[in-house]
C-alpha angles and dihedrals in degrees: 000000000000119000092208119126118259119270134189115237125189133183111206135180147114121283116283095026101110099267092136093051091052091051090051091052094048097047092058087076111083093222097053125075117176113179121218119247088314091142099197090181090077129072090217110083116232128220092264092038087063090051088054093047090052086069099033110026090167088067091072086097092069096059097092141123111260130173088225104063092204101053098083090049092052090049094048091048090055089049093051095048090054090045095047108019090175090069117062127165135209092195123034129170145102147269109255123197105207141117093210103107090199099048094106110066124161140155091217130080107293140169127192129201108200113205116211140171136188108288089221093069096028095065093056098051111120095237091051090049088052097045100040100023089231087170085074101036126350096185098089092049093045093051093047089051094045091052089053092049095049094039094051089062091069097051113107122226093025142109132200118228117200117214092220091058091044089057103037098035101025100158092045089054093046088052091050092051089049092054090050092053093036092232135121106247094164095082092055109032104062103129088356093173089068092054103058094109100028097112131128111255089242092053109103088224089072092063094081118054098189094144092070089077098040109067094166088067091059099062135073106270103242107139142022118256097226145035131186143188112214125222116223107265133159090231091061091049090058106041103035094061088054095042095049091048091065101026095058098038112123097197122040088201088072088081128073119218091242090056094049093050092047090053092048093049090050092062092080090065091062093065087082087077092064130149101049109160123202091253089054092056107034136053096184135013126188125175135164133197104234128208099031124119090245107029111227115216140164136194123198132188106203117219138118119009120006114267129206112254107234100174121104128223 
């Protein structure tokens, strides 16, 4: 077992950006335990928090609002190590669904893996349509997401993982994550998608069965789930130049703080384009739900009156 000091590790991103896949990869390592949307820093217990409490009801005390985001996690880690001394973790944390790049703040040692995907395909995902009503206006969602993408650049002790890279160059991305964490993932992540539920019943990782509802995390990443054809629109002309500038940067040190802040401040100007409906921004949309026995997919050519999207992700 490693003699390294304990560190908090969080995987943060919007829905449909590959956060679950990253959690699955990380938890293959015996010294890494990333909870799943447990959200300890909240007095209200989440869906997966309740799964965890079914195994460890005494842990209810750690679900509490704290100004230091990491404090409840460090307390829970100490509890688990006393409860299950055979399982000790160098990295411990949670998957956080949020587009606030500053949501996770802690005085302790902390690392963050930000999950991102191309905004062009993110905006059309069914969950994003449902949560943001991008069918009526995609500007609010796009600006929230762009703020997250830009803001994540300035966070220390963090890396950004693009979903496209995770799918098309999976082993390279796994190796990059390993270098960031200074651990050897190669020994444990061979065919990682087959190991999501291979935990001993006494291992705390077995207390949350998040993977039952996320079939796309249980397959070899070989293809993207969506493709689109954009329609010419002034909104695209403005935001895509800014999005691509940060999304495709290879070194966050290329940006000065003044430049980052200027670009964040400029986002408010783009609200003048609202509303931009999906049919105003896309000519064609195609998306598939990966990992199910009978893949569900839908293709839609956008023209004329808005149509209800009946396809499932």
